[in-house]
C-alpha positions as CSV (number, residue, x, y, z in Angstrom):
1,X,43.0,-56.2,-233.7
2,X,39.3,-56.9,-234.2
3,X,37.1,-54.0,-233.1
4,X,34.0,-54.7,-231.1
5,X,30.9,-55.0,-233.2
6,X,27.7,-53.3,-232.3
7,X,25.5,-56.0,-230.6
8,X,22.5,-57.2,-232.5
9,X,20.2,-56.5,-229.6
10,X,21.2,-52.9,-229.6
11,X,20.7,-52.7,-233.4
12,X,17.2,-54.2,-233.1
13,X,16.2,-51.7,-230.4
14,X,17.4,-48.9,-232.6
15,X,15.7,-50.3,-235.6
16,X,12.4,-50.8,-233.7
17,X,12.5,-47.3,-232.3
18,X,12.9,-45.7,-235.7
19,X,10.4,-48.0,-237.5
20,X,6.7,-47.2,-237.6
21,X,4.2,-49.9,-236.7
22,X,3.6,-50.6,-240.4
23,X,5.0,-54.0,-241.4
24,X,6.7,-52.4,-244.4
25,X,8.6,-50.0,-242.1
26,X,9.6,-52.8,-239.8
27,X,11.0,-54.9,-242.6
28,X,12.8,-51.9,-243.9
29,X,14.3,-51.3,-240.5
30,X,15.5,-54.9,-240.3
31,X,17.1,-54.7,-243.8
32,X,19.0,-51.5,-242.6
33,X,20.1,-53.4,-239.5
34,X,21.4,-56.3,-241.6
35,X,23.2,-53.9,-243.9
36,X,24.9,-52.2,-240.9
37,X,26.0,-55.6,-239.6
38,X,27.5,-56.5,-243.0
39,X,29.4,-53.2,-243.1
40,X,30.7,-53.7,-239.5
41,X,32.0,-57.1,-240.4
42,X,33.6,-55.8,-243.6
43,X,35.4,-52.9,-241.8
44,X,36.0,-54.1,-238.3
45,X,35.5,-57.8,-238.4
46,X,37.9,-60.7,-238.9
47,X,40.1,-60.2,-241.9
48,X,41.0,-63.9,-242.4
49,X,38.3,-66.0,-240.8
50,X,39.4,-69.4,-239.6
51,X,37.1,-72.4,-240.0
52,X,35.0,-73.4,-236.9
53,X,35.0,-77.0,-235.8
54,X,32.0,-77.7,-233.7
55,X,32.1,-80.8,-231.5
56,X,28.7,-82.2,-230.3
57,X,28.2,-85.4,-228.3
58,X,24.7,-86.9,-228.7
59,X,22.7,-90.1,-228.5
60,X,19.2,-91.3,-229.5
61,X,16.5,-90.2,-227.1
62,X,13.1,-88.5,-227.0
63,X,14.6,-84.9,-226.9
64,X,17.4,-85.5,-229.3
65,X,15.6,-84.2,-232.4
66,X,14.4,-81.2,-230.4
67,X,17.9,-80.3,-229.2
68,X,19.7,-81.0,-232.5
69,X,17.2,-79.0,-234.5
70,X,17.7,-75.9,-232.3
71,X,21.5,-76.3,-232.5
72,X,21.7,-76.8,-236.2
73,X,19.6,-73.7,-236.9
74,X,22.1,-71.7,-234.8
75,X,25.0,-73.2,-236.6
76,X,23.5,-72.4,-240.0
77,X,23.6,-68.7,-239.0
78,X,27.4,-68.8,-238.2
79,X,29.1,-66.5,-240.8
80,X,32.3,-68.5,-241.0
81,X,33.2,-71.8,-242.6
82,X,32.0,-74.5,-240.3
83,X,32.3,-78.3,-239.9
84,X,30.0,-80.0,-237.4
85,X,31.6,-83.1,-235.8
86,X,28.7,-85.1,-234.2
87,X,29.8,-88.0,-232.0
88,X,26.9,-90.4,-231.4
89,X,26.9,-92.8,-228.4
90,X,26.0,-96.4,-229.2
91,X,27.0,-96.0,-232.9
92,X,25.4,-93.9,-235.6
93,X,21.7,-94.1,-236.2
94,X,19.6,-93.5,-239.3
95,X,17.5,-90.8,-237.6
96,X,20.6,-88.7,-236.6
97,X,22.2,-89.3,-240.0
98,X,19.0,-88.1,-241.8
99,X,18.8,-85.0,-239.7
100,X,22.5,-84.1,-240.3
101,X,22.0,-84.7,-244.1
102,X,19.1,-82.2,-244.1
103,X,21.0,-79.6,-242.1
104,X,22.9,-78.2,-245.2
105,X,26.0,-78.1,-243.0
106,X,29.3,-79.8,-243.6
107,X,29.4,-82.5,-241.0
108,X,31.3,-85.6,-239.8
109,X,29.2,-88.2,-238.1
110,X,31.4,-90.2,-235.8
111,X,30.3,-93.4,-234.1
112,X,31.2,-94.0,-230.4
113,X,31.0,-97.6,-229.2
114,X,29.8,-97.0,-225.6
115,X,26.1,-96.5,-224.9
116,X,24.9,-93.5,-223.0
117,X,24.2,-94.5,-219.3
118,X,21.1,-93.4,-217.5
119,X,22.7,-91.7,-214.5
120,X,23.9,-88.1,-214.8
121,X,27.3,-88.7,-213.3
122,X,28.0,-91.5,-215.7
123,X,26.6,-89.5,-218.6
124,X,29.0,-86.6,-217.8
125,X,32.0,-89.0,-217.9
126,X,30.8,-90.6,-221.1
127,X,30.3,-87.3,-222.8
128,X,33.9,-86.3,-221.8
129,X,35.2,-89.4,-223.5
130,X,33.2,-88.7,-226.6
131,X,34.6,-85.2,-226.8
132,X,38.1,-86.5,-226.4
133,X,37.3,-89.0,-229.2
134,X,36.3,-86.1,-231.4
135,X,39.6,-84.4,-230.7
136,X,41.5,-87.4,-231.9
137,X,39.5,-87.4,-235.1
138,X,40.5,-83.8,-235.6
139,X,44.1,-84.7,-235.1
140,X,44.0,-87.7,-237.4
141,X,42.4,-85.8,-240.2
142,X,44.6,-82.7,-239.4
143,X,41.5,-80.5,-239.5
144,X,42.4,-76.8,-239.2
145,X,40.3,-74.3,-237.3
146,X,38.9,-73.2,-234.0
147,X,37.3,-76.0,-231.9
148,X,34.1,-75.1,-230.2
149,X,32.3,-77.6,-227.8
150,X,28.6,-77.2,-228.5
151,X,26.4,-79.5,-226.5
152,X,23.1,-80.2,-228.3
153,X,20.9,-78.8,-225.4
154,X,22.9,-75.6,-224.9
155,X,22.0,-72.2,-226.3
156,X,24.6,-70.1,-228.1
157,X,24.9,-66.4,-228.9
158,X,26.1,-65.6,-232.4
159,X,28.7,-63.3,-230.8
160,X,30.4,-66.4,-229.4
161,X,31.5,-67.3,-232.9
162,X,32.9,-63.9,-233.5
163,X,34.9,-64.1,-230.2
164,X,36.4,-67.5,-230.9
165,X,38.2,-66.1,-233.9
166,X,40.5,-64.3,-231.5
167,X,41.9,-67.4,-229.8
168,X,45.6,-68.1,-230.2
169,X,45.8,-71.5,-228.6
170,X,43.2,-72.1,-225.8
171,X,40.6,-69.6,-224.5
172,X,37.7,-69.5,-222.1
173,X,34.3,-67.8,-222.2
174,X,31.7,-67.3,-219.6
175,X,28.8,-69.7,-219.5
176,X,25.4,-69.1,-217.9
177,X,24.3,-72.1,-215.9
178,X,20.5,-72.7,-216.0
179,X,20.1,-75.2,-213.2
180,X,16.6,-74.6,-211.9
181,X,13.7,-76.8,-213.0
182,X,10.9,-74.7,-211.8
183,X,9.0,-77.6,-210.2
184,X,6.2,-76.8,-207.8
185,X,7.9,-78.6,-205.0
186,X,10.7,-76.0,-204.8
187,X,10.1,-73.5,-202.0
188,X,9.9,-69.9,-202.8
189,X,13.0,-67.9,-202.0
190,X,12.9,-64.9,-199.7
191,X,14.4,-61.6,-200.8
192,X,17.4,-62.3,-198.5
193,X,17.9,-65.7,-200.1
194,X,17.8,-64.2,-203.6
195,X,20.5,-61.7,-202.6
196,X,22.7,-64.5,-201.3
197,X,22.3,-66.8,-204.2
198,X,25.5,-67.4,-206.1
199,X,25.9,-66.0,-209.6
200,X,25.0,-68.9,-212.0
201,X,28.0,-68.4,-214.2
202,X,31.1,-70.4,-215.0
203,X,34.0,-68.5,-216.6
204,X,37.4,-66.8,-216.4
205,X,38.1,-64.2,-213.8
206,X,40.6,-61.5,-214.7
207,X,42.9,-59.2,-212.7
208,X,43.1,-55.4,-213.2
209,X,45.5,-55.8,-216.1
210,X,43.0,-58.1,-218.0
211,X,44.9,-61.3,-217.5
212,X,43.6,-64.6,-216.2
213,X,43.6,-64.7,-212.4
214,X,41.4,-67.7,-211.8
215,X,38.0,-69.2,-212.4
216,X,34.5,-68.4,-211.3
217,X,32.7,-71.7,-210.9
218,X,29.1,-72.5,-210.2
219,X,28.4,-73.0,-206.5
220,X,26.5,-76.3,-206.0
221,X,26.2,-76.1,-202.2
222,X,22.6,-74.6,-202.2
223,X,21.5,-77.7,-204.3
224,X,23.1,-80.3,-202.0
225,X,20.9,-83.3,-201.9
226,X,18.3,-81.8,-204.3
227,X,19.8,-82.7,-207.6
228,X,18.8,-85.3,-210.2
229,X,20.7,-88.5,-210.3
230,X,18.9,-90.2,-213.2
231,X,18.2,-88.6,-216.6
232,X,14.7,-87.3,-216.8
233,X,14.3,-87.0,-213.0
234,X,12.3,-83.8,-211.9
235,X,15.2,-82.1,-210.1
236,X,17.9,-79.7,-211.0
237,X,20.8,-80.9,-213.1
238,X,24.1,-79.3,-212.3
239,X,27.4,-79.1,-214.2
240,X,30.3,-81.2,-212.9
241,X,33.3,-78.9,-212.4
242,X,34.2,-76.7,-215.4
243,X,32.1,-77.5,-218.4
244,X,33.8,-78.1,-221.8
245,X,31.3,-75.7,-223.4
246,X,33.2,-72.8,-221.8
247,X,36.5,-73.5,-223.7
248,X,37.6,-73.1,-227.3
249,X,41.0,-74.1,-228.8
250,X,43.1,-73.9,-231.9
251,X,43.0,-77.3,-233.5
252,X,46.7,-77.2,-234.3
253,X,47.5,-77.7,-230.6
254,X,46.1,-81.2,-231.1
255,X,48.4,-82.0,-234.1
256,X,51.5,-84.1,-233.7
257,X,53.5,-81.4,-235.2
258,X,52.4,-77.8,-235.6
259,X,54.5,-74.6,-236.2
260,X,54.8,-72.6,-233.0
261,X,53.0,-75.2,-230.8
262,X,53.8,-74.2,-227.2
263,X,55.5,-76.7,-224.9
264,X,52.8,-76.1,-222.2
265,X,50.4,-78.2,-224.4
266,X,50.4,-81.9,-223.7
267,X,50.6,-84.5,-226.4
268,X,47.0,-85.8,-227.0
269,X,48.3,-89.4,-226.8
270,X,49.3,-88.8,-223.2
271,X,45.8,-87.6,-222.2
272,X,43.7,-90.4,-220.6
273,X,46.2,-93.1,-221.6
274,X,46.0,-94.7,-218.2
275,X,42.2,-94.6,-218.1
276,X,41.9,-91.5,-215.9
277,X,38.8,-89.4,-216.4
278,X,39.1,-86.2,-218.4
279,X,37.1,-83.6,-216.6
280,X,37.7,-80.6,-218.9
281,X,40.0,-79.2,-221.6
282,X,42.5,-77.9,-218.9
283,X,43.7,-81.5,-218.7
284,X,45.3,-81.0,-222.2
285,X,47.6,-78.4,-220.7
286,X,50.7,-78.5,-218.5
287,X,50.1,-74.9,-217.4
288,X,46.5,-73.6,-217.3
289,X,47.7,-70.0,-216.7
290,X,48.1,-69.5,-220.5
291,X,44.4,-69.8,-221.1
292,X,43.1,-66.6,-222.8
293,X,39.9,-65.0,-221.4
294,X,37.4,-63.9,-224.1
295,X,34.2,-62.0,-224.0
296,X,35.5,-58.8,-222.5
297,X,37.6,-60.8,-220.0
298,X,34.7,-63.1,-219.1
299,X,32.2,-60.3,-218.4
300,X,29.9,-61.3,-221.2
301,X,27.9,-64.5,-221.1
302,X,28.1,-66.0,-224.6
303,X,26.2,-69.2,-224.1
304,X,23.9,-70.9,-221.7
305,X,24.3,-74.4,-220.3
306,X,21.0,-76.3,-219.9
307,X,20.0,-79.9,-219.3
308,X,16.4,-80.7,-220.0
309,X,15.5,-84.3,-220.9
310,X,12.5,-86.5,-221.0
311,X,12.3,-89.7,-218.9
312,X,14.6,-92.4,-220.1
313,X,11.6,-94.7,-220.7
314,X,9.7,-92.0,-222.7
315,X,7.9,-93.4,-225.7
316,X,8.4,-91.6,-229.0
317,X,8.2,-92.5,-232.7
318,X,11.5,-93.5,-234.2
319,X,13.0,-90.5,-235.9
320,X,9.7,-88.7,-235.1
321,X,8.1,-90.2,-238.2
322,X,4.6,-91.4,-237.5
323,X,3.9,-94.8,-239.1
324,X,1.2,-96.1,-239.2
325,X,-1.0,-92.9,-239.2
326,X,-2.3,-91.5,-236.0
327,X,-5.4,-93.0,-234.4
328,X,-8.5,-90.9,-233.9
329,X,-8.7,-89.8,-230.2
330,X,-11.3,-87.0,-230.5
331,X,-13.6,-87.6,-233.5
332,X,-14.6,-84.6,-235.6
333,X,-18.3,-83.6,-235.3
334,X,-18.9,-83.2,-239.0
335,X,-16.8,-84.0,-242.0
336,X,-17.3,-83.0,-245.7
337,X,-16.5,-86.5,-246.9
338,X,-18.4,-89.8,-246.5
339,X,-17.4,-92.2,-243.8
340,X,-16.6,-94.9,-246.5
341,X,-15.6,-94.6,-250.1
342,X,-17.3,-96.6,-252.8
343,X,-15.1,-98.5,-255.2
344,X,-16.1,-97.8,-258.7
345,X,-15.5,-100.6,-261.2
346,X,-13.9,-100.1,-264.6
347,X,-17.2,-101.3,-266.2
348,X,-19.2,-98.5,-264.5
349,X,-16.6,-96.0,-265.6
350,X,-16.8,-97.2,-269.3
351,X,-20.6,-97.1,-269.2
352,X,-20.6,-93.5,-267.9
353,X,-18.1,-92.5,-270.6
354,X,-20.3,-93.9,-273.3
355,X,-23.3,-92.1,-272.0
356,X,-21.4,-88.8,-272.0
357,X,-20.2,-89.5,-275.6
358,X,-23.8,-90.0,-276.8
359,X,-24.9,-86.8,-275.2
360,X,-22.1,-84.8,-276.7
361,X,-23.3,-84.5,-280.4
362,X,-26.8,-83.6,-279.2
363,X,-25.4,-80.8,-277.1
364,X,-23.2,-79.6,-280.0
365,X,-26.2,-79.5,-282.4
366,X,-28.3,-77.5,-279.9
367,X,-25.5,-75.0,-279.5
368,X,-25.1,-74.7,-283.3
369,X,-28.6,-73.5,-284.0
370,X,-28.9,-69.9,-285.1
371,X,-30.4,-67.5,-282.7
372,X,-33.9,-66.3,-283.4
373,X,-34.1,-62.8,-284.9
374,X,-37.8,-62.3,-284.3
375,X,-37.2,-60.8,-280.8
376,X,-36.6,-57.1,-281.1
377,X,-33.8,-55.6,-279.2
378,X,-34.2,-52.6,-277.0
379,X,-33.5,-49.4,-279.0
380,X,-34.7,-50.8,-282.4
381,X,-36.4,-48.2,-284.5
382,X,-40.0,-49.0,-285.5
383,X,-41.2,-48.0,-288.9
């Protein structure tokens, strides 16, 4: 059984408390912290780490580079073998492919024929189909590991990737739901309203024996009639039911044949075969009571669900590469270079070179003259 590792936040506080304000001492404290984490993993961590298969639906838009960049930097810090399965709506694009190629991660770039719709409800449904498409790719290639659903705009704790190593077949973790936009039009809440606000968390709820008893879902009633319907609209965006990001699974439950595969797992071919919408991974099960709660039985929030997007008609350079160069909007007051550059012909350059060559012997002769010895140096003895 894997022993609980000391959280990095606690290690940082301990290191900061013991370190002086000197930058050298701070760096030394961080090296000690890193060494402690390595020793913890060696003694109490996963003995035989399983590969992590990260599924991410995405599409070309203004904030895609922003979200994917943040996610790929998180994934690069995962201390386990990892394959990033990126499903792109509307087909693969050069901008996304270029970003994945620079990520230094093992990845599979999967095209998805449907384009991403503009309305949030339709986008949720499309993303669900994209995730299901990724699961079929995992089954076809018989990829082995732990499947994690990492949306490009979510934020993930590194502890999540330690926890998912514990899953046997399918498990659930708690997800923090960041639904507020913070716009000026929203009225300020009274202290009474704050006390009555529902806990913004989706996750497993356990009984006293530590087994799954039910689900804590995000209460959307306080946001009734105040949510965004179109991508980029200045209003809260809410999850629809149980989010895929709160589930992890053993990829072998997707295979046609796998040793020890339980009978309460559906055949993937039977899921969505009649065109029904797939709301969450529980659709893959005949009996959801077998889901394993992780993160101290759901008491720890291990990732945060967030939807922040620009307007659908936002203008941005393709791949965020600026071509042609930027136009001057605010001119500089003074520059060290002339406004225009003079083209120097080859004839002028040759004439200048000849002039320098003629001056060179004269300079050498002058430098070869012996120094005069008539000047007496200080300290010479006079007879």
